[in-house]
Structures are given as C-alpha cells and as structure tokens.
PASEBA-1860 file (N, C-alpha, C; in nm, 3 decimals):
! residues 256
1> MARVLVCV> 0.066/-0.115/0.020/-0.009/-0.028/-0.019/0.077/0.147/-0.026 ~ 0.102/0.185/-0.106/0.169/0.289/-0.110/0.118/0.438/-0.073 ~ 0.177/0.516/-0.019/0.131/0.659/0.023/0.212/0.763/-0.038 ~ 0.141/0.832/-0.133/0.227/0.905/-0.226/0.171/1.092/-0.212 ~ 0.244/1.185/-0.181/0.187/1.281/-0.188/0.204/1.353/-0.323 ~ 0.169/1.417/-0.379/0.203/1.511/-0.500/0.185/1.632/-0.494 ~ 0.220/1.744/-0.506/0.228/1.871/-0.493/0.255/1.943/-0.620 ~ 0.148/2.064/-0.634/0.109/2.088/-0.748/0.089/2.292/-0.714
9> KRVPDFSG> 0.113/2.348/-0.838/0.091/2.490/-0.868/-0.002/2.549/-0.949 ~ -0.069/2.607/-0.851/-0.168/2.708/-0.982/-0.104/2.798/-1.066 ~ -0.137/2.782/-1.214/-0.054/2.878/-1.280/-0.134/2.931/-1.395 ~ -0.097/3.053/-1.455/-0.123/3.072/-1.568/-0.187/2.998/-1.685 ~ -0.289/3.013/-1.777/-0.315/2.920/-1.830/-0.303/2.971/-1.975 ~ -0.150/2.978/-2.011/-0.131/3.092/-2.126/-0.129/2.982/-2.228 ~ -0.210/3.057/-2.341/-0.222/2.906/-2.491/-0.161/3.043/-2.579 ~ -0.112/3.133/-2.530/-0.067/3.260/-2.658/0.058/3.335/-2.590
17> EVLLSEDA> 0.027/3.467/-2.620/0.163/3.568/-2.595/0.141/3.551/-2.414 ~ 0.283/3.548/-2.359/0.291/3.543/-2.213/0.319/3.684/-2.189 ~ 0.241/3.770/-2.073/0.259/3.866/-2.041/0.323/3.880/-1.840 ~ 0.393/3.960/-1.846/0.454/4.000/-1.706/0.360/4.082/-1.631 ~ 0.383/4.070/-1.515/0.325/4.191/-1.399/0.443/4.299/-1.433 ~ 0.383/4.434/-1.386/0.465/4.554/-1.423/0.589/4.545/-1.332 ~ 0.605/4.454/-1.239/0.683/4.480/-1.164/0.806/4.356/-1.215 ~ 0.742/4.297/-1.316/0.841/4.164/-1.366/0.850/4.032/-1.251
25> QSADARFV> 0.782/4.034/-1.157/0.807/3.965/-1.084/0.732/3.819/-1.098 ~ 0.621/3.842/-1.116/0.522/3.734/-1.204/0.456/3.727/-1.301 ~ 0.399/3.628/-1.386/0.318/3.616/-1.479/0.208/3.700/-1.478 ~ 0.159/3.772/-1.555/0.012/3.860/-1.545/-0.072/3.767/-1.601 ~ -0.149/3.747/-1.530/-0.278/3.675/-1.575/-0.423/3.704/-1.562 ~ -0.434/3.827/-1.560/-0.534/3.915/-1.566/-0.660/3.902/-1.690 ~ -0.595/3.824/-1.801/-0.683/3.827/-1.881/-0.702/3.674/-1.938 ~ -0.654/3.605/-1.835/-0.646/3.386/-1.890/-0.703/3.354/-1.746
33> GYTLSNHD> -0.721/3.239/-1.783/-0.784/3.116/-1.662/-0.646/3.096/-1.585 ~ -0.637/2.980/-1.504/-0.544/2.926/-1.437/-0.593/2.769/-1.451 ~ -0.455/2.684/-1.417/-0.499/2.558/-1.476/-0.347/2.493/-1.402 ~ -0.295/2.364/-1.403/-0.192/2.317/-1.379/-0.120/2.288/-1.489 ~ 0.019/2.290/-1.447/0.099/2.245/-1.589/0.097/2.141/-1.611 ~ 0.147/2.079/-1.744/0.164/1.947/-1.775/0.292/1.876/-1.674 ~ 0.387/1.915/-1.618/0.471/1.867/-1.553/0.375/1.837/-1.411 ~ 0.314/1.909/-1.377/0.226/1.859/-1.257/0.107/1.763/-1.285
41> LCAVETAV> 0.025/1.795/-1.395/-0.098/1.689/-1.454/-0.007/1.559/-1.454 ~ 0.085/1.515/-1.547/0.171/1.402/-1.522/0.241/1.374/-1.385 ~ 0.257/1.419/-1.293/0.293/1.398/-1.133/0.174/1.344/-1.089 ~ 0.054/1.416/-1.116/-0.124/1.424/-1.071/-0.099/1.234/-1.105 ~ -0.125/1.218/-1.236/-0.143/1.113/-1.272/-0.066/0.986/-1.225 ~ 0.054/1.022/-1.186/0.176/0.946/-1.172/0.132/0.860/-1.058 ~ 0.090/0.961/-0.933/0.044/0.955/-0.814/-0.078/0.865/-0.789 ~ -0.171/0.873/-0.875/-0.294/0.829/-0.928/-0.264/0.676/-0.938
49> QLAAATDG> -0.193/0.650/-1.022/-0.114/0.536/-1.092/-0.094/0.441/-0.962 ~ 0.022/0.519/-0.923/0.048/0.396/-0.789/0.001/0.384/-0.683 ~ -0.088/0.498/-0.680/-0.216/0.436/-0.565/-0.295/0.345/-0.590 ~ -0.330/0.338/-0.690/-0.402/0.221/-0.773/-0.363/0.117/-0.790 ~ -0.243/0.086/-0.801/-0.193/-0.032/-0.850/-0.136/-0.115/-0.703 ~ -0.120/-0.013/-0.573/-0.091/-0.079/-0.438/-0.207/-0.094/-0.360 ~ -0.273/-0.048/-0.433/-0.451/-0.030/-0.303/-0.373/0.099/-0.203 ~ -0.317/0.194/-0.252/-0.269/0.291/-0.132/-0.343/0.389/-0.173
57> SATVLSVG> -0.278/0.501/-0.126/-0.355/0.668/-0.163/-0.262/0.787/-0.216 ~ -0.332/0.873/-0.257/-0.258/0.983/-0.281/-0.346/1.112/-0.281 ~ -0.258/1.206/-0.189/-0.279/1.295/-0.123/-0.205/1.410/-0.239 ~ -0.308/1.504/-0.260/-0.239/1.647/-0.344/-0.221/1.738/-0.218 ~ -0.094/1.833/-0.252/-0.089/1.932/-0.179/-0.057/2.067/-0.277 ~ -0.114/2.191/-0.228/-0.056/2.281/-0.290/-0.067/2.416/-0.211 ~ 0.091/2.497/-0.212/0.100/2.597/-0.124/0.049/2.749/-0.228 ~ -0.022/2.780/-0.214/-0.077/2.932/-0.278/-0.172/2.988/-0.201
65> SADAVEQL> -0.228/3.100/-0.319/-0.382/3.137/-0.260/-0.498/3.085/-0.269 ~ -0.601/3.084/-0.191/-0.717/3.043/-0.145/-0.798/2.986/-0.288 ~ -0.775/3.048/-0.382/-0.824/2.985/-0.554/-0.774/2.876/-0.578 ~ -0.638/2.831/-0.515/-0.573/2.715/-0.563/-0.637/2.572/-0.530 ~ -0.761/2.617/-0.468/-0.842/2.505/-0.433/-0.900/2.418/-0.551 ~ -0.947/2.496/-0.673/-0.965/2.471/-0.786/-0.872/2.338/-0.866 ~ -0.751/2.375/-0.840/-0.641/2.296/-0.874/-0.652/2.166/-0.812 ~ -0.673/2.176/-0.674/-0.682/2.075/-0.574/-0.800/1.982/-0.628
73> RTALGVGC> -0.907/2.054/-0.617/-1.033/1.977/-0.684/-1.005/1.903/-0.789 ~ -0.938/1.956/-0.911/-0.897/1.875/-1.014/-0.817/1.755/-1.013 ~ -0.723/1.754/-0.878/-0.677/1.639/-0.871/-0.706/1.518/-0.808 ~ -0.815/1.563/-0.728/-0.916/1.469/-0.649/-1.013/1.425/-0.767 ~ -1.044/1.498/-0.862/-1.189/1.469/-0.956/-1.074/1.341/-1.038 ~ -0.994/1.298/-1.020/-0.893/1.233/-1.136/-0.859/1.095/-1.001 ~ -0.882/1.094/-0.906/-0.828/1.001/-0.795/-0.743/1.016/-0.665 ~ -0.691/1.181/-0.660/-0.672/1.183/-0.502/-0.754/1.162/-0.397
81> TAATLVEA> -0.736/1.121/-0.303/-0.841/1.082/-0.213/-0.797/1.188/-0.086 ~ -0.738/1.302/-0.081/-0.709/1.399/0.016/-0.640/1.484/-0.021 ~ -0.672/1.596/-0.001/-0.623/1.753/-0.021/-0.573/1.829/0.099 ~ -0.480/1.936/0.051/-0.440/1.997/0.156/-0.355/2.163/0.127 ~ -0.432/2.233/0.140/-0.383/2.378/0.075/-0.319/2.473/0.215 ~ -0.151/2.514/0.158/-0.129/2.591/0.241/-0.150/2.737/0.243 ~ -0.189/2.807/0.271/-0.263/2.948/0.220/-0.140/3.017/0.206 ~ -0.118/3.125/0.120/0.005/3.205/0.128/-0.007/3.317/-0.029
89> DPVALGPA> 0.029/3.430/-0.036/0.066/3.477/-0.181/0.178/3.445/-0.233 ~ 0.119/3.363/-0.344/0.263/3.301/-0.439/0.356/3.385/-0.445 ~ 0.305/3.516/-0.456/0.412/3.611/-0.519/0.515/3.618/-0.427 ~ 0.498/3.634/-0.292/0.592/3.627/-0.179/0.695/3.524/-0.166 ~ 0.616/3.429/-0.226/0.741/3.295/-0.205/0.854/3.250/-0.275 ~ 0.953/3.232/-0.228/1.046/3.135/-0.322/1.077/3.009/-0.280 ~ 1.141/2.950/-0.344/1.168/2.798/-0.357/1.144/2.754/-0.174 ~ 1.280/2.859/-0.123/1.322/2.806/-0.006/1.161/2.798/0.074
97> DVAREIAA> 1.072/2.875/0.067/0.967/2.912/0.169/0.900/2.788/0.095 ~ 0.872/2.766/-0.040/0.790/2.651/-0.032/0.835/2.508/0.014 ~ 0.958/2.492/-0.047/1.025/2.352/0.005/0.980/2.343/0.163 ~ 0.990/2.447/0.243/0.988/2.460/0.379/0.858/2.409/0.434 ~ 0.736/2.464/0.388/0.593/2.456/0.384/0.579/2.318/0.365 ~ 0.572/2.281/0.242/0.576/2.131/0.216/0.621/2.042/0.308 ~ 0.772/2.021/0.354/0.817/1.971/0.447/0.739/1.968/0.595 ~ 0.707/2.058/0.621/0.607/2.128/0.722/0.485/2.007/0.736
105> VVRDHEAE> 0.410/2.010/0.599/0.324/1.906/0.609/0.334/1.759/0.583 ~ 0.447/1.753/0.534/0.489/1.599/0.530/0.553/1.535/0.662 ~ 0.598/1.624/0.744/0.626/1.590/0.902/0.483/1.582/0.995 ~ 0.432/1.658/0.985/0.273/1.661/1.039/0.174/1.489/0.972 ~ 0.156/1.513/0.857/0.090/1.424/0.853/0.165/1.289/0.875 ~ 0.320/1.288/0.815/0.371/1.150/0.838/0.380/1.099/0.999 ~ 0.390/1.191/1.109/0.363/1.172/1.272/0.214/1.114/1.315 ~ 0.118/1.160/1.216/-0.038/1.092/1.244/-0.060/0.979/1.157
113> HGPYDLVL> 0.014/0.953/1.032/-0.068/0.848/0.935/0.110/0.744/0.882 ~ 0.175/0.795/0.930/0.286/0.691/0.876/0.353/0.788/0.745 ~ 0.500/0.733/0.715/0.535/0.761/0.595/0.498/0.769/0.471 ~ 0.523/0.875/0.408/0.512/0.868/0.254/0.610/0.798/0.196 ~ 0.581/0.682/0.085/0.679/0.680/0.018/0.787/0.735/-0.089 ~ 0.642/0.817/-0.151/0.697/0.928/-0.223/0.616/1.025/-0.237 ~ 0.718/1.188/-0.235/0.666/1.283/-0.283/0.681/1.344/-0.397 ~ 0.573/1.348/-0.516/0.617/1.407/-0.666/0.597/1.564/-0.654
121> LGNDAADS> 0.657/1.601/-0.743/0.634/1.727/-0.781/0.655/1.747/-0.921 ~ 0.596/1.861/-0.982/0.619/1.852/-1.130/0.801/1.921/-1.142 ~ 0.840/1.885/-1.245/0.978/1.927/-1.262/1.038/2.077/-1.217 ~ 0.933/2.169/-1.296/0.964/2.307/-1.247/0.825/2.389/-1.254 ~ 0.829/2.513/-1.246/0.692/2.581/-1.248/0.676/2.637/-1.346 ~ 0.606/2.623/-1.437/0.554/2.680/-1.572/0.497/2.841/-1.544 ~ 0.535/2.901/-1.462/0.503/3.061/-1.477/0.658/3.131/-1.448 ~ 0.694/3.079/-1.351/0.848/3.117/-1.273/0.953/3.058/-1.323
129> GDFQVGIR> 0.938/2.940/-1.377/1.071/2.871/-1.409/1.139/2.797/-1.304 ~ 1.095/2.820/-1.192/1.175/2.772/-1.048/1.171/2.632/-1.060 ~ 1.276/2.579/-1.015/1.309/2.386/-1.019/1.391/2.348/-0.899 ~ 1.386/2.457/-0.816/1.456/2.423/-0.693/1.385/2.354/-0.570 ~ 1.254/2.350/-0.592/1.182/2.310/-0.459/1.181/2.143/-0.445 ~ 1.192/2.071/-0.518/1.221/1.932/-0.521/1.350/1.896/-0.450 ~ 1.444/1.960/-0.499/1.604/1.919/-0.436/1.583/1.987/-0.294 ~ 1.527/2.109/-0.270/1.512/2.152/-0.144/1.492/2.096/-0.041
137> LAHQLERP> 1.338/2.044/-0.101/1.247/1.943/0.018/1.333/1.840/0.018 ~ 1.402/1.720/-0.054/1.483/1.637/-0.023/1.563/1.658/0.081 ~ 1.637/1.813/0.053/1.751/1.846/0.155/1.675/1.811/0.320 ~ 1.551/1.897/0.291/1.500/1.932/0.425/1.470/1.797/0.505 ~ 1.391/1.712/0.398/1.329/1.588/0.476/1.451/1.452/0.462 ~ 1.607/1.483/0.442/1.688/1.443/0.422/1.648/1.300/0.372 ~ 1.621/1.280/0.211/1.559/1.189/0.120/1.629/1.162/0.003 ~ 1.619/1.083/-0.068/1.732/1.086/-0.191/1.640/1.145/-0.283
145> VVTGIKSV> 1.699/1.214/-0.367/1.588/1.317/-0.435/1.669/1.276/-0.616 ~ 1.563/1.233/-0.717/1.618/1.208/-0.888/1.491/1.336/-0.947 ~ 1.554/1.376/-1.031/1.457/1.472/-1.131/1.435/1.438/-1.246 ~ 1.352/1.532/-1.297/1.344/1.503/-1.458/1.283/1.365/-1.496 ~ 1.191/1.283/-1.378/1.174/1.136/-1.415/1.020/1.147/-1.519 ~ 1.004/1.041/-1.611/0.873/1.032/-1.703/0.817/0.908/-1.619 ~ 0.873/0.832/-1.550/0.818/0.696/-1.514/0.849/0.656/-1.401 ~ 0.739/0.569/-1.316/0.805/0.542/-1.158/0.736/0.403/-1.115
153> ALADGTAT> 0.815/0.297/-1.044/0.749/0.224/-1.011/0.789/0.181/-0.879 ~ 0.685/0.127/-0.807/0.762/0.114/-0.667/0.694/-0.061/-0.602 ~ 0.815/-0.074/-0.544/0.818/-0.257/-0.513/0.940/-0.303/-0.427 ~ 0.881/-0.373/-0.298/0.954/-0.386/-0.151/1.068/-0.294/-0.127 ~ 1.007/-0.155/-0.138/1.086/-0.044/-0.066/1.160/0.025/-0.132 ~ 1.145/-0.012/-0.309/1.250/0.056/-0.364/1.138/0.133/-0.499 ~ 1.208/0.263/-0.546/1.152/0.314/-0.589/1.243/0.328/-0.761 ~ 1.172/0.229/-0.884/1.266/0.247/-1.007/1.189/0.375/-1.075
161> LVGEGALG> 1.319/0.457/-1.122/1.286/0.566/-1.169/1.356/0.572/-1.327 ~ 1.264/0.616/-1.428/1.311/0.618/-1.553/1.310/0.769/-1.613 ~ 1.428/0.841/-1.686/1.411/0.934/-1.710/1.495/0.943/-1.825 ~ 1.498/1.092/-1.937/1.590/1.087/-2.045/1.722/1.184/-2.015 ~ 1.842/1.138/-2.015/1.950/1.209/-2.021/2.017/1.240/-2.130 ~ 2.130/1.295/-2.074/2.184/1.345/-2.208/2.248/1.207/-2.312 ~ 2.254/1.100/-2.252/2.316/1.024/-2.348/2.233/0.939/-2.358 ~ 2.070/0.956/-2.341/1.938/0.878/-2.321/1.902/0.837/-2.207
169> RETYAVPT> 1.811/0.752/-2.276/1.754/0.673/-2.126/1.814/0.630/-2.026 ~ 1.789/0.702/-1.910/1.821/0.642/-1.764/1.749/0.584/-1.642 ~ 1.764/0.492/-1.559/1.715/0.439/-1.503/1.769/0.449/-1.357 ~ 1.709/0.429/-1.244/1.751/0.498/-1.109/1.668/0.399/-1.034 ~ 1.752/0.325/-0.917/1.675/0.262/-0.815/1.707/0.285/-0.689 ~ 1.600/0.349/-0.610/1.627/0.450/-0.484/1.535/0.383/-0.375 ~ 1.596/0.384/-0.271/1.521/0.357/-0.108/1.420/0.471/-0.094 ~ 1.315/0.402/-0.078/1.186/0.472/-0.013/1.188/0.515/0.135
177> PAVVTVLE> 1.138/0.642/0.175/1.104/0.758/0.091/1.189/0.815/0.032 ~ 1.109/0.857/-0.052/1.217/0.933/-0.201/1.105/1.105/-0.197 ~ 1.195/1.184/-0.276/1.149/1.252/-0.362/1.171/1.275/-0.497 ~ 1.083/1.260/-0.578/1.101/1.263/-0.760/1.016/1.403/-0.823 ~ 1.082/1.487/-0.895/1.036/1.541/-0.979/1.011/1.501/-1.096 ~ 0.869/1.552/-1.163/0.833/1.450/-1.281/0.808/1.562/-1.446 ~ 0.884/1.481/-1.521/0.880/1.573/-1.658/0.737/1.496/-1.724 ~ 0.690/1.572/-1.817/0.542/1.564/-1.859/0.579/1.435/-2.036
185> GGVEPRYP> 0.519/1.376/-2.045/0.585/1.258/-2.141/0.580/1.120/-2.127 ~ 0.581/1.112/-1.992/0.619/0.956/-1.938/0.424/0.864/-1.907 ~ 0.370/0.981/-1.931/0.189/0.916/-1.847/0.100/1.008/-1.953 ~ -0.025/0.977/-1.958/-0.126/1.039/-2.002/-0.184/1.098/-1.921 ~ -0.208/1.238/-1.881/-0.277/1.263/-1.776/-0.434/1.217/-1.796 ~ -0.526/1.210/-1.706/-0.646/1.226/-1.747/-0.720/1.342/-1.712 ~ -0.849/1.369/-1.709/-0.947/1.468/-1.678/-1.065/1.407/-1.607 ~ -1.085/1.521/-1.494/-1.195/1.495/-1.447/-1.307/1.464/-1.495
193> TITGRMKA> -1.417/1.358/-1.482/-1.535/1.304/-1.538/-1.615/1.425/-1.465 ~ -1.785/1.434/-1.499/-1.838/1.479/-1.435/-1.852/1.450/-1.291 ~ -1.875/1.329/-1.308/-1.877/1.201/-1.170/-1.765/1.225/-1.085 ~ -1.649/1.253/-1.129/-1.504/1.298/-1.079/-1.549/1.411/-1.015 ~ -1.589/1.548/-1.045/-1.596/1.645/-1.030/-1.702/1.635/-0.839 ~ -1.820/1.598/-0.894/-1.917/1.555/-0.780/-1.821/1.529/-0.660 ~ -1.773/1.405/-0.720/-1.739/1.363/-0.569/-1.590/1.449/-0.521 ~ -1.508/1.515/-0.598/-1.439/1.627/-0.539/-1.477/1.728/-0.475
201> KKIAVEQR> -1.591/1.781/-0.506/-1.668/1.883/-0.396/-1.697/1.807/-0.266 ~ -1.735/1.697/-0.272/-1.748/1.632/-0.112/-1.631/1.589/-0.044 ~ -1.514/1.626/-0.102/-1.421/1.605/-0.013/-1.385/1.753/0.077 ~ -1.354/1.733/0.195/-1.263/1.833/0.271/-1.150/1.879/0.246 ~ -1.073/1.985/0.249/-0.971/2.034/0.175/-0.899/2.086/0.321 ~ -0.803/2.012/0.333/-0.724/2.077/0.484/-0.674/2.197/0.460 ~ -0.705/2.301/0.540/-0.629/2.442/0.549/-0.524/2.493/0.645 ~ -0.391/2.468/0.624/-0.298/2.545/0.721/-0.259/2.677/0.643
209> ALTGEPVG> -0.196/2.745/0.767/-0.134/2.864/0.716/0.067/2.845/0.743 ~ 0.077/2.950/0.684/0.237/2.930/0.677/0.283/2.921/0.783 ~ 0.414/2.860/0.825/0.498/2.815/0.953/0.607/2.932/0.975 ~ 0.628/3.011/0.863/0.706/3.108/0.910/0.712/3.217/0.815 ~ 0.771/3.308/0.840/0.743/3.450/0.753/0.842/3.408/0.607 ~ 0.779/3.461/0.493/0.873/3.404/0.375/0.970/3.491/0.390 ~ 1.129/3.443/0.326/1.224/3.512/0.279/1.210/3.553/0.115 ~ 1.145/3.477/0.056/1.121/3.547/-0.100/1.168/3.453/-0.201
217> SGRVRLTL> 1.193/3.486/-0.334/1.298/3.424/-0.442/1.457/3.506/-0.441 ~ 1.477/3.629/-0.402/1.556/3.685/-0.443/1.567/3.751/-0.607 ~ 1.441/3.710/-0.672/1.423/3.751/-0.805/1.453/3.870/-0.826 ~ 1.548/3.908/-0.938/1.543/4.062/-0.996/1.418/4.093/-1.082 ~ 1.403/3.996/-1.166/1.301/4.037/-1.262/1.302/3.899/-1.355 ~ 1.156/3.875/-1.397/1.134/3.782/-1.523/1.145/3.833/-1.653 ~ 1.197/3.769/-1.741/1.255/3.826/-1.898/1.156/3.760/-2.010 ~ 1.133/3.797/-2.093/1.038/3.727/-2.207/1.171/3.743/-2.297
225> PETTSSSA> 1.159/3.598/-2.376/1.231/3.609/-2.509/1.190/3.720/-2.620 ~ 1.302/3.747/-2.710/1.251/3.815/-2.771/1.189/3.748/-2.891 ~ 1.082/3.796/-2.949/0.975/3.752/-3.050/1.056/3.740/-3.194 ~ 1.061/3.674/-3.276/1.133/3.625/-3.424/1.013/3.653/-3.491 ~ 1.037/3.729/-3.584/0.893/3.747/-3.694/0.977/3.657/-3.814 ~ 0.915/3.601/-3.860/0.895/3.499/-4.015/0.825/3.582/-4.136 ~ 0.909/3.556/-4.220/0.807/3.595/-4.359/0.812/3.493/-4.471 ~ 0.721/3.515/-4.585/0.741/3.428/-4.703/0.790/3.448/-4.838
233> TVLGEGPE> 0.811/3.406/-4.917/0.851/3.464/-5.060/0.779/3.371/-5.122 ~ 0.681/3.442/-5.239/0.627/3.377/-5.340/0.700/3.351/-5.468 ~ 0.725/3.254/-5.505/0.826/3.249/-5.589/0.721/3.232/-5.726 ~ 0.602/3.216/-5.732/0.541/3.240/-5.860/0.401/3.146/-5.824 ~ 0.341/3.108/-5.964/0.221/3.015/-5.962/0.246/2.927/-6.056 ~ 0.202/2.810/-6.065/0.232/2.669/-6.167/0.331/2.632/-6.199 ~ 0.335/2.615/-6.349/0.469/2.510/-6.397/0.572/2.669/-6.416 ~ 0.534/2.813/-6.413/0.626/2.910/-6.425/0.711/2.964/-6.317
241> AAPAVVDL> 0.679/2.877/-6.191/0.784/2.861/-6.084/0.860/2.786/-6.057 ~ 0.847/2.699/-6.184/0.984/2.558/-6.124/1.127/2.700/-6.131 ~ 1.171/2.733/-6.205/1.300/2.812/-6.230/1.323/2.834/-6.122 ~ 1.229/2.971/-6.034/1.259/2.993/-5.962/1.297/2.898/-5.826 ~ 1.212/2.803/-5.828/1.265/2.682/-5.743/1.357/2.605/-5.755 ~ 1.401/2.586/-5.851/1.555/2.532/-5.872/1.665/2.654/-5.842 ~ 1.635/2.784/-5.856/1.744/2.867/-5.801/1.746/2.852/-5.691 ~ 1.634/2.858/-5.589/1.662/2.866/-5.483/1.743/2.738/-5.418
249> LHQLGVAR> 1.666/2.644/-5.459/1.742/2.520/-5.457/1.917/2.519/-5.456 ~ 1.944/2.579/-5.549/2.095/2.609/-5.537/2.131/2.675/-5.449 ~ 2.090/2.829/-5.447/2.123/2.910/-5.326/2.089/2.808/-5.168 ~ 2.042/2.736/-5.154/2.030/2.636/-5.058/2.147/2.563/-5.047 ~ 2.180/2.509/-5.140/2.290/2.383/-5.136/2.211/2.262/-5.191 ~ 2.138/2.248/-5.202/2.051/2.124/-5.204/2.043/2.086/-5.325 ~ 2.058/2.141/-5.447/2.100/2.091/-5.562/2.190/2.149/-5.647 ~ 2.233/2.086/-5.755/2.346/2.149/-5.767/2.340/2.148/-5.966
END
C-alpha cells in the first residue's frame, strides 16, 4: 500500500502571448484563466496510478492562494483522495519557502499516518521557471531525490525511476521514502469526469497557514525571450515557378 503525496501549483493558462506583471516578478494572468502545468498533471497521474496499483492513497498539496482549491479539486477529481492547501501569497514565496512548507506538511502527516513512500512534484514551475523546490525539499527531509523522471514504479521499498539524460534513457533505483520531480511525456494525464468532479466537491480540503515568514525568491525580474518574425516569399504560380524553385535550391546548396 503506497502512500504518495503530490505537490501542484496554480499557474496561468497561457495559450498565446505571455505577459508579465508591471514589476516583472510574476506572470500577468489578468486576461487568462488558471490551470495545472503539464508537469504537474503528469505528477498527479503518476501518483494516482501508483496508489491504484498498490491499493494505496494519493494526497495532493498546494502552497498558494485560496483560489488554488480549484486545482486541488481537479486532482481530487481524477483519483487523489485527500487534499491540503497551505494558504499564502504565491508571489511572496521563493523556492525555499515552498520547500519549507511542504516539509512541514510531510512531517505532520507522517507523524499521524505514517511515512509517504514518495513525494512527487512537477519538474519546474510553468510560470516562474523555478526548479529548486524538489531538491530543497529532499534536503530538508534528508531523503534521496531524482529529477526529470517520466515513469515511476514501486516494489519492496524501492522506487524504480526512468528518465531521459544527455546520453539517452536513464534508470535509477532508490530506496523509499524519496522525492521525485516529474517531467511530462511519461504518462497520459486524465481529466475529471462529471462524476469525478461531483465526488471531489464532497472532499474536505485541509487548510493550513504558513509556518514562517517568507524569505522570497531573491528574483530581480523575469524576462521574456525576444520575439522572432517570419516571412514568406512567393516564387510564382504553376509551372512558371519551376525555375525560381530550382534557383532557390541552388542557393540553399540542396541541388547542383
């Protein structure tokens, strides 16, 4: 019976141009909705699959605004059975703050219900690019950590973790309890059905306050990559365009 905690973050649902706040400290979500990142969705799916395969349980946790209950209920709607929200202003928090709060929840839950075999997180935050939380959390809990994982299996106190490294497929075997950050692509996230959403509404969400004063991220500002423009040249129409195509292939070095 595996016990899994999966940590998620409420992020802007950008499908087009990304905007920044006036102080460039966060993504500007005034004109869009909110969602879970693909990494987080895959972490949730992994947690639910592990729990189902071992007749265990999957708990979902978020550190952020009260509105993050919406994202917690998304996870509850696909199979998580319990949820915890540590309410705070997400802009004021840095990776060290988030890791500290998750560690506090883990210690309290484990003191009452026994250890989590795994704590799963998305590999990085979709809105700020922070990727430190998993490593900082593992350090605080004094547990092994592996990042950038796409598939997870549990058996006999060992987690078998598969990811992609610079030289190709990498497989790790680590003792549990452990911390793992999940990349999208290893599993196919499911989405809540109407029945799942109805069940999720009936599950009480544990509410907690911060355990300490935030130290912040130390971030100077976020920046956006420069936009690149593209253009097209019409070479002609019909057979009359053939010579222009040949000339272009010569220029590109494709034909001689």
